Rosetta silent file (secondary structure, phi, psi, omega in degrees, C-alpha in Angstrom):
SEQUENCE: MLVRSLPGRPAVLRVTELSGGLANTNLRLDLDSHPPVVLRLFQRDPAQAAKERAIHALAAERGFPAPRLLGSGDDPATELPFALLEWIDGQRLDEAARGLDDTTLLPLARSVGGALAAIHAVTFDRTGFLDASLDVAEPVDAGGTGLTGFLRHVLVDGSGGERLGRDLAGRLVAFAEREAGLLDRWPGPPCLTHSDFGGTNILVRHGPEGWAVAAVLDWEFAFAGSPFFDLGNLLRPPLGSRPGFAGAVAAGYRAAGGELPAEWRRMAALADLFSWAEFLTRPTVSDAVVATARQRITDTMALWNS
SCORE:     score description
SCORE:     0.000 S_00000001
   1 L     0.000  -36.889  176.892  133.346   81.008  163.968 S_00000001
   2 H   -64.435  -45.964  175.264  130.782   81.559  166.652 S_00000001
   3 H   -56.662  -39.476 -178.946  127.851   80.632  164.439 S_00000001
   4 H   -68.804  -27.294 -169.208  129.562   77.465  163.563 S_00000001
   5 H  -107.160  -27.010 -175.168  130.249   76.547  167.246 S_00000001
   6 L  -123.821  148.580  179.656  127.511   77.861  169.426 S_00000001
   7 L   -80.110  151.190  172.005  123.708   77.706  169.359 S_00000001
   8 L    91.784    3.213  177.537  121.509   80.733  169.275 S_00000001
   9 L    47.460   63.886  179.047  123.851   82.966  167.060 S_00000001
  10 L   -69.586  147.935  177.555  125.128   84.936  170.020 S_00000001
  11 L   -98.090  149.341 -175.527  126.437   88.403  169.335 S_00000001
  12 E   -87.435  118.940  178.890  129.898   89.602  170.552 S_00000001
  13 E   -92.413  -33.259 -177.693  129.662   92.461  173.069 S_00000001
  14 E  -156.129  146.561  177.082  133.351   92.718  173.863 S_00000001
  15 E  -123.619  126.349 -175.408  136.694   91.299  172.820 S_00000001
  16 E  -129.824  125.669  176.923  139.630   91.240  175.266 S_00000001
  17 E   -79.059  126.812  179.913  143.135   89.859  174.360 S_00000001
  18 L   -83.123  137.115 -179.191  144.366   87.616  177.130 S_00000001
  19 L   -77.477  163.876  179.708  147.865   88.036  178.429 S_00000001
  20 L    93.505  -22.105  177.746  150.414   85.144  178.706 S_00000001
  21 L   -83.690  114.262 -178.255  150.171   83.597  175.268 S_00000001
  22 L   -99.685  -15.226 -174.209  153.485   83.926  173.605 S_00000001
  23 L  -109.915  -34.642 -173.316  152.923   81.530  170.677 S_00000001
  24 L  -132.401  164.544 -178.732  149.163   81.830  169.874 S_00000001
  25 E   -94.675  135.450  173.276  146.409   84.470  170.213 S_00000001
  26 E  -127.233  124.299 -176.998  143.799   83.994  173.012 S_00000001
  27 E  -118.223  136.692  165.404  140.734   86.191  173.044 S_00000001
  28 E   -92.822  130.274  176.601  138.005   86.412  175.681 S_00000001
  29 E  -113.943  118.669  168.853  134.640   87.006  173.982 S_00000001
  30 E   -88.791  128.994 -169.654  131.762   88.407  176.023 S_00000001
  31 E  -119.821  156.637 -177.155  128.511   87.449  174.436 S_00000001
  32 L   -77.833  -25.127 -174.350  124.937   88.574  174.638 S_00000001
  33 L  -133.671   20.062 -176.131  123.229   85.243  175.081 S_00000001
  34 L  -154.434  149.479  175.954  125.945   82.838  176.223 S_00000001
  35 L   -58.447  158.589 -179.016  128.561   82.762  178.976 S_00000001
  36 L   -58.811  152.856  178.780  132.002   84.155  178.007 S_00000001
  37 E  -134.727  166.575  174.027  134.217   81.958  175.855 S_00000001
  38 E  -114.209  127.361  173.144  137.867   81.908  174.785 S_00000001
  39 E  -100.041  126.450  179.695  138.771   81.954  171.142 S_00000001
  40 E  -114.905  117.583  177.675  142.176   80.435  170.570 S_00000001
  41 E  -102.657  126.610 -175.078  143.897   81.070  167.202 S_00000001
  42 L   -94.684  104.447  179.371  146.851   78.736  166.463 S_00000001
  43 L  -101.393  -39.097 -174.027  149.603   80.809  164.826 S_00000001
  44 L   -62.773  -52.948 -177.816  152.852   79.280  165.932 S_00000001
  45 L  -142.803   90.072 -174.596  152.292   75.790  164.684 S_00000001
  46 H   -61.791  -18.904 -178.165  148.771   75.248  163.277 S_00000001
  47 H   -67.145  -22.263 -175.438  149.529   71.457  163.048 S_00000001
  48 H   -80.382  -12.507 -175.730  149.323   71.317  166.927 S_00000001
  49 H   -57.293  -44.141 -177.222  145.648   72.445  166.891 S_00000001
  50 H   -65.036  -33.234  177.837  144.256   69.025  166.272 S_00000001
  51 H   -66.512  -45.631  178.975  146.358   67.578  169.076 S_00000001
  52 H   -60.948  -42.682 -176.416  144.994   70.186  171.565 S_00000001
  53 H   -60.787  -41.601  177.516  141.444   69.495  170.494 S_00000001
  54 H   -63.189  -36.815  179.177  142.057   65.746  171.201 S_00000001
  55 H   -72.180  -36.407  178.392  143.443   66.512  174.645 S_00000001
  56 H   -71.672  -32.130  173.675  140.483   68.652  175.583 S_00000001
  57 H   -67.832  -36.620  175.706  138.143   65.869  174.521 S_00000001
  58 H   -67.378  -38.880  176.125  140.208   63.410  176.494 S_00000001
  59 H   -52.953  -49.083  178.289  140.084   65.758  179.547 S_00000001
  60 H   -59.581  -33.858  179.856  136.327   65.708  179.390 S_00000001
  61 H   -75.054  -48.331 -172.343  136.326   61.889  179.219 S_00000001
  62 H   -93.675   -7.288  171.451  138.915   61.230  181.862 S_00000001
  63 L    80.024   23.151  170.488  138.153   64.181  184.261 S_00000001
  64 L   -93.125  154.382 -161.213  141.450   65.881  184.444 S_00000001
  65 L   -78.607  105.350 -179.551  141.307   69.730  184.641 S_00000001
  66 L  -147.970  147.268  175.638  141.144   71.393  181.223 S_00000001
  67 L   -55.625  150.399  174.518  138.612   73.800  179.670 S_00000001
  68 L   -76.428  137.231 -178.182  135.747   72.217  177.801 S_00000001
  69 E   -86.575  118.614 -174.630  136.073   72.406  174.010 S_00000001
  70 E  -102.037  -17.381  179.140  132.912   74.035  172.649 S_00000001
  71 E   178.583  161.819 -179.153  133.858   74.150  168.957 S_00000001
  72 E  -160.210  170.691 -178.595  136.768   74.173  166.535 S_00000001
  73 E   161.122 -156.829  177.102  137.504   74.605  162.860 S_00000001
  74 E  -118.262  134.296  179.606  139.477   76.878  160.500 S_00000001
  75 L   -65.048  119.301 -175.462  139.146   80.648  160.512 S_00000001
  76 L   -67.819  -15.060 -178.822  137.688   81.480  157.029 S_00000001
  77 L   -85.762  -42.512 -173.037  139.635   84.830  156.984 S_00000001
  78 L  -106.290  -15.327 -171.469  143.165   83.625  157.893 S_00000001
  79 L    66.774    8.546  174.321  142.776   79.797  157.287 S_00000001
  80 L   -83.741  138.575  178.149  144.280   79.326  160.718 S_00000001
  81 E   -61.267  149.204  177.553  142.744   76.594  162.929 S_00000001
  82 E  -137.027  159.534  167.800  140.861   77.844  166.000 S_00000001
  83 E  -130.641  146.263  174.234  139.303   76.373  169.138 S_00000001
  84 E  -115.329  123.707 -168.675  136.490   77.827  171.110 S_00000001
  85 E  -123.088  146.436  173.415  136.853   77.033  174.785 S_00000001
  86 E   -59.897  149.966  170.624  134.766   77.615  177.909 S_00000001
  87 L   -84.735  126.925 -179.678  135.866   80.538  179.981 S_00000001
  88 L  -104.916  118.321  173.183  137.201   79.449  183.383 S_00000001
  89 L   -70.401  134.896 -179.876  137.102   81.928  186.220 S_00000001
  90 L   166.228  177.967  175.701  140.267   81.983  188.264 S_00000001
  91 E  -114.064  148.192  168.393  143.653   83.475  188.856 S_00000001
  92 E   -59.466  143.696 -177.390  147.032   82.292  187.497 S_00000001
  93 H   -60.761  -42.020 -177.158  148.772   80.195  190.066 S_00000001
  94 H   -61.121  -39.583  171.808  151.824   82.448  189.972 S_00000001
  95 H   -61.767  -53.440 -175.886  149.623   85.526  190.731 S_00000001
  96 H   -58.287  -42.885 -171.067  147.603   83.917  193.433 S_00000001
  97 H   -64.096  -26.239 -178.731  150.617   82.442  195.197 S_00000001
  98 H   -68.686  -26.993  179.868  152.212   85.968  195.601 S_00000001
  99 L   -91.112    2.310 -176.195  149.231   86.922  197.768 S_00000001
 100 L  -114.539  133.988  174.026  149.269   83.838  200.003 S_00000001
 101 L   -68.371  168.257 -176.119  151.476   83.184  202.985 S_00000001
 102 H   -58.425  -35.323  179.189  153.437   79.983  203.161 S_00000001
 103 H   -64.931  -50.152 -177.458  150.849   78.234  205.355 S_00000001
 104 H   -68.985  -29.933 -179.121  147.949   79.077  203.142 S_00000001
 105 H   -67.381  -25.656 -174.156  149.782   78.096  199.955 S_00000001
 106 H   -63.418  -40.201  174.974  150.296   74.467  201.074 S_00000001
 107 H   -60.653  -38.169  178.957  146.626   73.217  200.520 S_00000001
 108 H   -64.184  -39.135  178.672  146.839   74.880  197.070 S_00000001
 109 H   -69.529  -32.224  177.900  150.107   73.043  196.322 S_00000001
 110 H   -68.152  -38.345  178.124  148.476   69.747  197.277 S_00000001
 111 H   -59.653  -41.151  177.345  145.638   70.532  194.884 S_00000001
 112 H   -63.715  -43.769  174.005  148.224   71.215  192.103 S_00000001
 113 H   -60.434  -37.566  178.053  149.825   67.856  192.821 S_00000001
 114 H   -70.067  -38.181  178.912  146.513   66.058  192.706 S_00000001
 115 H   -67.670  -35.475  177.267  145.642   67.679  189.365 S_00000001
 116 H   -67.071  -40.231  177.025  149.001   66.713  187.937 S_00000001
 117 H   -62.763  -40.024  179.162  148.583   63.090  189.024 S_00000001
 118 H   -61.472  -39.238  174.308  145.226   63.019  187.159 S_00000001
 119 H   -62.394  -46.203 -177.975  146.955   64.273  184.001 S_00000001
 120 H   -72.722   -9.689  173.598  149.775   61.741  184.391 S_00000001
 121 L   -64.498  -20.360  174.777  147.235   58.947  184.777 S_00000001
 122 L   -77.425  116.330 -172.946  146.970   59.012  180.938 S_00000001
 123 E  -121.280  166.585  179.870  149.758   56.634  179.806 S_00000001
 124 L  -136.240  171.187 -179.727  151.411   55.504  176.585 S_00000001
 125 L   -91.453  -12.520  178.514  153.626   52.645  175.522 S_00000001
 126 L  -155.958  162.915  178.268  156.602   54.810  174.590 S_00000001
 127 L   -83.606  152.441  173.373  157.905   58.345  174.962 S_00000001
 128 E   154.185 -175.331 -178.089  157.632   60.785  172.052 S_00000001
 129 E   -86.851  137.969 -172.458  155.666   63.475  170.238 S_00000001
 130 E   -92.213  150.985  172.109  151.934   63.013  169.803 S_00000001
 131 L   -95.743 -171.483  178.739  149.788   63.221  166.623 S_00000001
 132 L   -65.119  -22.036  177.629  146.228   64.356  166.264 S_00000001
 133 L   -93.916    6.356 -177.661  144.983   61.000  167.471 S_00000001
 134 L    64.268   33.974  165.345  147.282   61.185  170.562 S_00000001
 135 L   -93.899  145.458  178.368  149.396   58.350  169.205 S_00000001
 136 E   -75.560  106.738 -172.629  153.143   58.648  169.587 S_00000001
 137 E   -93.948  -21.800  178.767  154.138   59.567  166.060 S_00000001
 138 E  -137.250   94.217  179.244  157.787   60.447  166.748 S_00000001
 139 E   -62.110  146.804  177.367  159.454   58.465  169.469 S_00000001
 140 L  -138.939  157.789  173.520  162.165   60.221  171.457 S_00000001
 141 L   -95.843  111.296 -177.032  164.578   59.228  174.183 S_00000001
 142 L  -103.415   13.046  178.284  163.629   61.137  177.342 S_00000001
 143 L   -97.862 -158.351 -177.144  166.026   59.266  179.613 S_00000001
 144 H   -56.471  -47.063 -176.702  169.621   59.572  180.510 S_00000001
 145 H   -64.412  -43.444  177.349  171.085   58.835  177.082 S_00000001
 146 H   -61.321  -42.783  177.683  168.626   61.284  175.489 S_00000001
 147 H   -65.975  -44.330  179.881  169.559   64.042  177.798 S_00000001
 148 H   -61.781  -41.082 -177.583  173.281   63.623  177.458 S_00000001
 149 H   -63.114  -47.419 -175.459  172.878   63.399  173.614 S_00000001
 150 H   -64.233  -41.995  177.902  170.714   66.527  173.518 S_00000001
 151 H   -62.962  -37.710  176.204  173.078   68.500  175.722 S_00000001
 152 H   -64.588  -44.081 -177.758  175.991   67.505  173.466 S_00000001
 153 H   -60.856  -44.458 -176.647  174.019   68.482  170.397 S_00000001
 154 H   -75.935  -46.523 -167.535  173.211   71.943  171.864 S_00000001
 155 H   -95.657  -20.716  175.839  176.318   72.790  173.799 S_00000001
 156 H  -107.247  -44.110 -174.793  179.144   71.123  171.827 S_00000001
 157 H   -88.463  -25.979 -177.663  177.873   70.835  168.237 S_00000001
 158 L  -101.497 -169.789 -178.819  175.559   73.897  168.400 S_00000001
 159 L   -89.012   -2.750 -175.607  175.816   77.477  169.500 S_00000001
 160 H   -63.116  -29.254 -178.491  174.380   76.907  172.982 S_00000001
 161 H   -67.281  -35.371  178.429  177.871   76.429  174.463 S_00000001
 162 H   -69.467  -39.351 -176.393  178.874   80.001  173.398 S_00000001
 163 H   -69.940  -42.596 -177.260  175.676   81.445  174.965 S_00000001
 164 H   -73.910  -31.012 -172.510  176.098   79.435  178.190 S_00000001
 165 L   103.015  130.882 -172.243  179.927   79.855  178.431 S_00000001
 166 H   -63.498  -34.953 -178.169  182.316   77.016  177.406 S_00000001
 167 H   -65.670  -48.318  178.225  183.377   76.314  180.979 S_00000001
 168 H   -66.460  -38.407  179.988  179.839   75.825  182.346 S_00000001
 169 H   -58.243  -45.676  179.013  178.831   73.985  179.209 S_00000001
 170 H   -62.001  -43.857  178.026  181.645   71.567  179.508 S_00000001
 171 H   -66.780  -33.029  177.208  180.939   70.912  183.219 S_00000001
 172 H   -67.523  -44.458  178.069  177.258   70.329  182.423 S_00000001
 173 H   -59.514  -45.619  179.820  177.978   67.735  179.757 S_00000001
 174 H   -62.249  -41.136 -179.720  180.369   65.936  182.113 S_00000001
 175 H   -60.118  -50.926 -177.915  177.702   66.109  184.948 S_00000001
 176 H   -57.586  -43.454 -179.635  175.015   64.582  182.586 S_00000001
 177 H   -62.489  -28.748  179.826  177.398   61.809  181.576 S_00000001
 178 H   -86.758  -36.390 -166.369  177.821   60.883  185.297 S_00000001
 179 H  -120.402  -13.418 -176.733  174.360   61.437  186.582 S_00000001
 180 H   -61.757  -21.363  174.313  171.669   61.486  183.856 S_00000001
 181 H   -57.910  -14.438  179.290  171.193   57.730  184.219 S_00000001
 182 H   -63.040  -29.731  178.492  169.078   58.452  187.278 S_00000001
 183 H   -62.332  -28.771 -177.955  166.183   59.233  184.844 S_00000001
 184 H   -70.830  -12.533 -177.482  166.268   55.629  183.599 S_00000001
 185 H   -79.169  -10.403 -179.424  165.333   54.451  187.109 S_00000001
 186 L   -69.031  114.952 -175.114  161.773   55.637  186.681 S_00000001
 187 L   -83.420  -10.153 -173.687  159.718   52.326  186.612 S_00000001
 188 L   -81.323  169.294 -178.758  156.447   53.778  185.458 S_00000001
 189 L   -81.025  163.219  173.336  155.062   54.027  181.945 S_00000001
 190 L   -60.832  149.111 -175.151  155.344   57.171  179.818 S_00000001
 191 E  -135.069  162.587  174.418  152.493   59.512  180.663 S_00000001
 192 E   -59.340  117.342 -174.253  150.714   62.585  179.264 S_00000001
 193 E  -114.577  118.172 -174.779  153.073   65.439  179.879 S_00000001
 194 L   -62.763  -44.018  175.335  151.883   69.072  179.694 S_00000001
 195 L    80.327   -5.365  168.043  155.514   70.261  179.083 S_00000001
 196 L  -143.256   47.205 -174.972  154.773   73.859  180.203 S_00000001
 197 L   -82.624   77.504  178.612  153.242   73.159  183.606 S_00000001
 198 L  -125.125 -172.990 -172.540  154.125   76.328  185.321 S_00000001
 199 H   -64.504  -26.588 -176.847  152.363   79.106  187.205 S_00000001
 200 H   -76.118  -22.584 -177.522  151.183   80.957  184.105 S_00000001
 201 H  -106.950    8.239  178.632  149.248   77.974  182.738 S_00000001
 202 E  -115.546  113.865 -179.518  147.557   76.816  185.897 S_00000001
 203 E   -92.434  138.919  177.632  144.274   78.608  186.891 S_00000001
 204 E  -132.874  161.305  176.261  143.231   78.394  190.543 S_00000001
 205 E  -151.065  162.146  177.153  140.336   79.844  192.571 S_00000001
 206 E   -94.512  128.279  175.498  139.113   80.083  196.164 S_00000001
 207 E  -129.687 -166.150 -176.672  135.983   78.045  196.940 S_00000001
 208 L   -63.290  -25.174 -179.096  134.217   76.770  200.048 S_00000001
 209 L  -102.978   15.821  176.568  137.064   74.253  200.736 S_00000001
 210 E   108.027 -164.074  174.845  139.841   76.740  200.083 S_00000001
 211 E   -74.030  141.135 -175.860  142.131   77.285  197.199 S_00000001
 212 E  -159.184  162.338  176.177  142.208   74.672  194.404 S_00000001
 213 E   -68.368  130.054  173.605  143.065   74.110  190.704 S_00000001
 214 E   -98.227  -43.003 -178.730  140.360   75.248  188.334 S_00000001
 215 E  -165.069  161.182  174.171  142.012   74.332  185.025 S_00000001
 216 E  -118.857  125.775 -174.700  145.292   73.733  183.155 S_00000001
 217 L  -103.231  170.402  161.536  145.634   75.741  179.949 S_00000001
 218 L    59.932   83.674 -178.028  147.661   75.741  176.708 S_00000001
 219 L   -96.800   14.948 -172.544  148.379   72.064  175.732 S_00000001
 220 L   -58.235  -35.635 -175.232  150.282   72.809  172.575 S_00000001
 221 L   -99.101   11.843  177.747  153.580   71.293  173.731 S_00000001
 222 L   -57.988  141.080  172.633  152.079   68.142  175.374 S_00000001
 223 E  -150.283 -177.577  179.967  153.821   64.828  174.642 S_00000001
 224 E   -93.890  108.512 -176.784  154.288   61.374  176.077 S_00000001
 225 E  -135.261 -138.993  179.895  157.063   61.788  178.701 S_00000001
 226 L  -127.520  161.955  174.526  157.645   61.198  182.392 S_00000001
 227 H   -50.053  -28.910 -164.167  156.246   62.990  185.493 S_00000001
 228 H   -75.777  -18.969  174.065  159.549   64.724  185.966 S_00000001
 229 H   -64.788  -54.078  179.151  159.217   67.137  183.077 S_00000001
 230 H   -67.511  -40.115  177.473  156.191   68.804  184.547 S_00000001
 231 H   -63.774  -38.343  179.904  157.487   68.611  188.154 S_00000001
 232 H   -65.109  -38.408  177.931  160.765   70.244  187.094 S_00000001
 233 H   -64.720  -47.312 -173.491  158.872   73.054  185.389 S_00000001
 234 H   -64.563  -35.064 -171.878  156.514   73.560  188.341 S_00000001
 235 L   -96.032   16.722  167.840  159.298   73.688  190.915 S_00000001
 236 L   -62.875  151.258  170.093  161.335   76.500  189.183 S_00000001
 237 L   -60.753  147.814    4.613  161.762   79.582  191.448 S_00000001
 238 L   -88.123  -18.984 -176.662  159.849   81.383  192.822 S_00000001
 239 H   -61.468  -45.150 -178.281  157.215   78.714  193.469 S_00000001
 240 H   -63.868  -17.655  177.438  159.687   75.973  193.959 S_00000001
 241 H   -91.698   -7.090  178.434  161.555   78.060  196.569 S_00000001
 242 L   -72.395  141.720 -178.835  158.561   78.604  198.844 S_00000001
 243 L   -62.199  124.102  174.336  158.868   76.643  202.034 S_00000001
 244 L    85.127   -6.395 -179.312  157.064   73.395  201.965 S_00000001
 245 H   -56.854  -52.942 -173.422  155.694   73.880  198.425 S_00000001
 246 H   -66.510  -44.094 -179.592  157.449   70.889  196.779 S_00000001
 247 H   -56.237  -47.376 -178.088  156.591   68.599  199.698 S_00000001
 248 H   -66.404  -40.726  172.404  152.900   69.580  199.530 S_00000001
 249 H   -53.691  -45.380 -175.947  152.893   68.904  195.717 S_00000001
 250 H   -67.642  -40.080 -179.580  154.290   65.543  196.229 S_00000001
 251 H   -65.824  -40.323  176.259  151.818   64.752  198.958 S_00000001
 252 H   -69.661  -34.350  175.359  148.903   65.766  196.819 S_00000001
 253 H   -60.389  -47.128 -179.110  150.338   63.806  193.915 S_00000001
 254 H   -73.382  -32.550  179.219  150.647   60.634  195.886 S_00000001
 255 H   -68.597  -29.393  179.584  147.248   61.039  197.522 S_00000001
 256 L   -86.119    6.405 -178.472  145.696   61.191  194.078 S_00000001
 257 L   101.713   -3.270 -178.981  147.308   57.890  193.040 S_00000001
 258 L   -78.454  152.354  178.238  150.536   59.181  191.490 S_00000001
 259 L  -114.839  138.574  176.820  153.785   57.441  192.272 S_00000001
 260 L  -136.359  131.759 -179.750  157.082   59.244  192.939 S_00000001
 261 L   -78.194  167.376 -175.997  160.421   57.611  193.830 S_00000001
 262 L   -60.116  -31.767 -174.378  162.603   58.846  196.733 S_00000001
 263 L   -96.531   30.260 -174.235  164.908   60.658  194.234 S_00000001
 264 H   -69.001  -25.512  179.650  162.080   62.558  192.469 S_00000001
 265 H   -68.493  -45.301 -178.138  163.430   66.033  193.211 S_00000001
 266 H   -64.244  -39.896  179.440  166.739   65.219  191.516 S_00000001
 267 H   -64.620  -36.579 -179.433  164.931   63.556  188.626 S_00000001
 268 H   -69.522  -40.398  179.236  162.721   66.541  188.083 S_00000001
 269 H   -63.936  -42.741  178.957  165.809   68.835  188.063 S_00000001
 270 H   -62.744  -45.627 -178.718  167.484   66.626  185.507 S_00000001
 271 H   -59.114  -40.993 -177.774  164.467   66.463  183.248 S_00000001
 272 H   -60.702  -22.743  177.112  164.197   70.301  183.420 S_00000001
 273 H   -62.804  -30.621  174.141  167.681   70.535  181.774 S_00000001
 274 H   -53.927  -47.306 -177.504  166.040   69.510  178.477 S_00000001
 275 H   -69.991  -41.343  176.124  164.127   72.728  178.599 S_00000001
 276 H   -61.799  -36.033  178.022  166.942   75.005  179.614 S_00000001
 277 H   -73.967  -34.313 -179.865  169.168   73.643  176.871 S_00000001
 278 H   -63.818  -37.738  177.605  166.249   74.072  174.394 S_00000001
 279 H   -55.980  -32.342 -175.179  166.069   77.797  175.272 S_00000001
 280 H   -75.330  -17.448 -179.242  169.664   78.122  174.210 S_00000001
 281 H   -86.386  -12.101 -176.873  168.864   76.797  170.702 S_00000001
 282 L   -67.023  148.412 -177.972  166.367   79.572  169.786 S_00000001
 283 L   -56.464  -42.269  171.988  167.418   82.041  167.185 S_00000001
 284 L  -121.712  132.239 -179.444  167.028   84.883  169.568 S_00000001
 285 L  -144.056  134.878 -174.122  167.235   84.633  173.353 S_00000001
 286 L   -75.689  159.258 -176.988  167.547   87.507  175.844 S_00000001
 287 H   -64.718  -29.371 -175.240  170.437   88.009  178.171 S_00000001
 288 H   -72.723  -37.285  178.241  168.033   87.575  181.059 S_00000001
 289 H   -66.750  -40.197  179.929  166.943   84.049  179.882 S_00000001
 290 H   -61.906  -46.287 -178.663  170.662   83.028  179.337 S_00000001
 291 H   -62.807  -39.826 -179.843  171.419   84.311  182.932 S_00000001
 292 H   -70.834  -36.055  175.971  168.506   82.339  184.355 S_00000001
 293 H   -62.150  -44.015 -178.044  169.589   79.167  182.427 S_00000001
 294 H   -64.419  -39.764  176.656  173.068   79.499  183.902 S_00000001
 295 H   -67.767  -44.664 -179.938  171.628   79.802  187.359 S_00000001
 296 H   -66.135  -38.285  176.677  169.187   76.865  187.098 S_00000001
 297 H   -66.664  -40.766  178.699  171.929   74.650  185.648 S_00000001
 298 H   -65.025  -42.960  178.631  174.330   75.620  188.395 S_00000001
 299 H   -58.958  -41.551 -178.213  171.546   74.973  190.957 S_00000001
 300 H   -62.456  -50.334 -176.615  170.819   71.538  189.446 S_00000001
 301 H   -70.767  -26.119  175.366  174.447   70.343  189.686 S_00000001
 302 H   -65.274  -22.726  177.249  174.592   71.700  193.293 S_00000001
 303 H   -56.925  -35.020 -177.500  171.852   69.275  194.260 S_00000001
 304 L   -73.258  -10.396  178.355  174.275   66.446  194.082 S_00000001
 305 L  -104.632   -4.081 -175.237  176.553   68.228  196.615 S_00000001
 306 L  -103.661    0.000    0.000  173.740   69.120  199.194 S_00000001
């Protein structure tokens, strides 16, 4: 794979498995005649590999923060697709934030908002799942009707209601029927949505001007959505609970040209309900995840009373 992708036939000195990847294998390769690289093997859904490659190419063209794609193909041993990516020095945002006080964290939060605005500057004509050419191949309703229908599918027709608890499930569906239409007030076009834009997939580093985003990783779940899916994920606790963090993200987002309506916090919380409901559809889900889903759902409904 290296010979196919890199000049000079570099030899591998060390292989280190990287933490954080739950769906695919990511390996750091230290080489004798080339800077370190990341070898990404697509195991969960090999069909997503071509989409990720296209997003990395688009990032290089449009200037939003993602590692540079150095090579790609199929592993001759396993026939799984792979991508060879540049190694980005940095810390995960969730780890770096734990070592920063609230004041020092705010400039970093503004940098995160600016990076997200650059990603969301890529737009589409409709919402849905992307193919290898970054065309919307499967349109979906990501608005209020889509959210209410998905919650009914998971919590009423499916097994999610038992996991969540029938009382809370019923209250959530009724809440969505009343309030999910807020998502339809977003006037902007569908945009490139990372869909897993949290502290584990955002690399940051400290430079001459302070802390800033170095790269956004793992684009497997990207689709054409709205800004609120990524903002909802980013503002989950503990990051979203840090004083001033959300406001600084919004300030950085707007300064970089992104638009956010006055009700963006509620819209982000509503969009994040898609993810919490999706967790409840998985064949196996831990008690801890179910407990967190209950808490996040309860907190979301409480926003309308605060």
